[in-house]
N, C-alpha and C positions, 0 to 999 in steps of 0.2 A: 747744845750737844757737841761734843768733839768727835769729828769724823775723819778717818784716814782712808784715802782712796789709793789703791796700789795697782800698778801695772808695770810691764817691762820698760815702757817709755811714756812720755807725756808731751803735750805740745811745747814748743812748736814742731816737734816731730809729727809728720803727717801720717795719719792712719785712722781707720774707722773706729777702733776701740779708743784710741787717744782722743778722738773728737767727742765721742759719747761720754767718756769719763770727764772731760773738760766741761761739757754741758751739764752733767750731773753736779759737778762742783759748784758751778755758778748758780744753779737752782737752789742748792743747799745753803749757800752763803746768803742768797736773797731771802731765804726763809729764816735766817737768823742763826745758823749753825757756824761753828768754827771748823774750817776744812783745811786739811793738809794733804797734799799729793806727794806720794813717795814713788819714785821711779828711778831707773838706772840711767836714763837720758832725758833731757828736757831742760826747761828753766821756768822761772816764775813769769807767767804771762798775764797775771791779774793780781794787782796789789792787795786785793781782798783775801787772797789765798796764801798759804805757806807751801813752798816747794822744797822738798828734801831729796837730795840725790844720794842714792846708794848704788854705786857703780856695779856691784856684783849682782844687782837685781836685773840688769840689762841682759836681754837675750843675746846680744851681740858682744858682750864683754869677752875679751880674749880667753880668759880662764874658763868661762862658761862654755864657749865654743869648743875648746880643747877637750873638756870633759864630755861634752855632748857627743863627740865623735866616738868615744868608747861606749857611752851609754847606748847610742843608736845601734851599736854592734852587739849589745847584750852584756857588756862588761861594766862593772862598777869600779871606776879607777880609784887609786889610793887618795887622790886629792879631793874626792867627793865629800867625805865627811868633814874635813877641815873647812871647806867652803860652806857647807851647811851651818857649821858653828859660827862662822864669821857673819853670815847673813842673819842668823838668829839673834846674835848679840846686837847688831845694828838695828834690826827691826824692833826688838824689845825696848830699846831706848826711845824710839820714835813713837811707839804706840802706848807708852806707859800711862798717859792720861786720856787715852781714846775711849769713847763709848761704843763706837762702831768701827770696824775695819771692813772695807769693801774691796775684795780682791777680784780684779777684772781679768778673766781668762787664764790666770796663772795657776789655777788648780784644775784645769781641764786640758791644757796643752803641755807638751813635753819640751818646750823651748828653754826652760831653766828648771830642771827637776830639783836642783839644790834649793831653790826658792820654794818650790812646792813642799818639799820635806820640812823646811824651816817653818813654814806657815802651819803645816799639820801639827808639828810638835808644840808650837806656841798656842794654837787654838785648842788643842787637846788638853793642855795642862793649865789653862787660865780661865777663870770664870768671867773675867772681863779683859778686854772688850768682847762684845758679841761680833762674830764673824759672819759676813755675807759673801757667799761665793757667787760671782756674777759671770755666767758662762755665755759667751758669744759663739765660740767654736768648741768642738769636742774632738780631741785627737783620736780616741778609740773608735769613733764612728766615721772617721774621714779616711778614705782609701789612701790618700797621698802620705798620711802619717803612719799607716799600719806597719810598714817594714821597719820603723824606728822603735816600735813598742814590743815589750817582752813580758812574759808572765812573771809575777813576783814583785818584790820591792826594788826600786821605788815607783815603777811604772803603774802598779796597781792602785796607787793613790789617786790616779786620774780617773779611775772607774769605781771608786769606793765611796760610799756615802759617809760624810762627816756629820753624824747625827746631831752634834751640838751647834752646827752652823746652818744658816738659811741658804737654800739653793734657789738661784734665780736664773732664768733663761730669757732670751729675747723674742721667742716665737713659740707657737704651739707645736710645730714640727720638732723644734729643739727639745721641748718638754717631753714629747714622746720618746725621742732618742735617749735623753738623759734618764728618764724613768726606767727604760729597758736596760740601760747600761748599769745603773746603780741597783737595779732590782728593787725599786720602791714604787709606791703608788704615785701616780701623777699629781695627786693632791699635795704631796710632799714638796712640790716644786712650784714656785711662782713664775708667772709669765709677765714680764715688764718690757714692752717693746721699745725700740728706739723711736725717735720722733723728729719733727721738723719745727723750727722756729718760724712761725708765720710772719712775724714782723720782719725778721732778717731776710727771709727768702723772698718776700714780696717787696722788700725795701720800703716799708710803710713809714710815712711821716709820723712824728711824735703825736700830733693832733689826731691823726687817723687811728693810731694805736689806742689813744685815750678813748675815742669814740667806740672802737671795737670792744674794749673792755667794759665801758660804761653801759653800752646798749646790748652787750652779750651777743654780738653779731656772729661769733663762731658757732653759736647754737642754732642759728637761723637755717631753715631748710624749707623753701628757698629764701634767698634775700633778693627782693625786688628793688631796683634802683630807678628813681624818678628824679633826674637832675635838672630841675626847672625852678624858676621863681614862682612864688605863690600869687597867682593871678587867675581869674575865672577861665580865660581861654585855654588854660592848661588842663582843665577838666579833671582836677585831682580827686574830685568826689567819686569818679568812676574807679580810680585806683583803690580808694578806701573800700568801696563795695566789693571789688574783685578780691581784695585781700581777705575780707571777712568770709567770702565764700570759699576761697582757696584754703583757708585754715580748717575747714571741715575735713579736708583730706590730708593737708600738710599742717599739722597743728603748730609747727614751729616757723611757719612762714612769717616774714617780716618785710616791711616797706620803709625805705628811706627817701624822704623828699629833701633835697640838698639846699635849695635856694631860699633866700630871704623873701619878704613880701615885695611885690613889684613896686618900684619906686615912684611911679608917675601917676598913680590913681589912688586917692584916699579910700575908695571903696574896697580896696584890697584887704584892709583890716577887717571889714565886715565879712568878706569872703573867708578869711582865715578863721574867724570866729565860727562861721557856719561849718567849716571843715572840722574844727575841734568838737563841735556839738555832734556832728555826724559820727566822728570817731568814737565818742562816748556812747552814742546810741547803738553802734555796732559792737561795742565792747571789745575794741581792739586797741585800747590806750597803750598797752605794753608792747604792741607789735607794729604800730604805725608811728614812725619817728619823723618829726619835722625838725631839722637841724636848727631852724630859726628859733625854736623854743628850748632846744637842748643845750646850746652854747651861745655865749655872747661874742665869741671869737668869729672873725670873718673866716669863711670857708674858702681856702685857696684853691687854685686850679690843681695844685699837686695833691691836695686831699681828695678832691673830686676824682682825679685819676686813680688814686688809691682805691676809692670805693668801687670803681669799675673792676678792679682786681678781686675785690671781696664779693662782688655781686654775682648772682647766678643768672640774672636776666635783666635786660633793660626794658622798662615799661614806660611808654610815652603815649598817653591817651588824648593828646591835644586836639581841640576842635579847629584850630587855625594855626598854621605855620607858614612863613615865607621860605624857610629853609629848615634844617634839622640837624644841627651839629652833633647832638647825642647819638644819632644813627651812625655817623662816622666813627665816633669814639667807641661805641659798642662793637662796631665791626673790628676795630683795632684790638679791643680787649678780648675778642673771641667769645662773646657771650650771646645767647639767643636774644633776639629783638622782637618785642611785641609792641605794636604801635597802631595808632589810629590810621584808618585807610583814607587819608587825605592826600591831595596831589603831591605836595612837597615831600612828604615822608615816603610815599610810594615811589617817587623818582629816585630817592636815595637808597631805599631798602631793596628795590628791585624784587627779584625772586627769592632773596635770602632772608627776608623778614616775615614775621607772622602778623597778619592784619585783622582788624576788627573795626566796625563802625564806631564813631565817637559816642553814639547813643546806644551802644550794644547792651544787651542783657548781661549783667555781671556773671551769671552762671555759665553763659556761653564762653566768655573770655577766660574764666577760671578753668573751664574744661580744656580750652586750647593749651593753656600753660601746663596743666597737669599731663596732658597727652605727650607734649614734647619732653617734659622732665622725666616722666616715668620710663620713657624709652631711651634715655640718654645714659650710656655707661660713663661718660665724662662727668656728668652731674653726680651720679651715684658715687663714683670714686672720690670726687672732690669733697663731698659731704662726709664720707668716711674718714678722709684725712683730717679735715678741719675739726671734726667732732671726736675723733678717737686717737689721733696721732700728733697733736700739738704738744710740745714739751710742757707747757704750763699744765695742761690737763693730765698728762702722764705723771707729772710730779705730784700734783694735788691728790689724784685718785689712787695712785699705786706706790710711788716712791715714799712719800711722806708717811703713809700708814705702816710701811715696812720698817722705816727708821724708828717709829714710835712703838713698835711692837716690843713688849716686855721680854 
């Protein structure tokens, strides 16, 4: 599909809309679409994209600013229509082969009304491409713009429904505002929020990102981290039993055991086999992950550190420890710590960790975890972000269906 994204400016110009549009472009290219960005300022920042500069599209173009001064005063200056015609001509040449044109903010703000008029005329008179009007801000509902707006043409185009185009806003409050402004049902308007790139924001290693995708860790709620080697004294069987109980309340709970088999005792292989059998018995094969069987690659310290960033809690049920480095790491990562009540771990965790006996009843430990998590607004917001506001999920669930709509 050939897609054109349009805004006053594009990266490397710094701005919220510019950033979102750039993110959309990269997601679309990754999905196999051909993408062109049209803007009045900017340059090509990604070799997979095409950047086309139309200077008159820029909200800060000298001619646009000169005309805007009259328009803000309620006057349509003589140079307005010639500018509309020039913009129309240039845009028609650039969207000739486009299937979709996505206009960001330029049909809801009065920063370049000649551009708004040009788009209205093009979209009104052509069956193709299909236009998508993507609204981040609304001039008519924003007090700071109100003194620049006037009844009639061309200002009314910013509060008039374009029935042949799709209307998109970035939040539910914006949908209510736009529905009232256009006098349409809210169902006429799609909400597609902005998002975050989890890998970029958390600076995840490529191997970590591969594991996150492969194991669907973003859907976990909660994600328990057990960063130990597979050896009997680590008491991993308790972690499996606790996970099974926890999943009765948190059906998306998952566990990651990061380490390989302990290198100094041949019996560790038998222990691992018992753990796998217990996992099958508890029916948690899809939720309890041993990285020793998931990947042949060595798990670096950097990847383990990444997993602390993704985890919702540290779980350490060891029967014996001389120290407990994961307690320190969990403290730095700022996640709740649940650990066995043994001297070395109690010394490190102090009053800040949650303790249980190494032979605790799984239901009791799962109850401790549930109590902490259900009362934590940090955990609740973290899960909302990971599950509803990652760019990958937004694209797959909301943007892709909009693009494919006939």
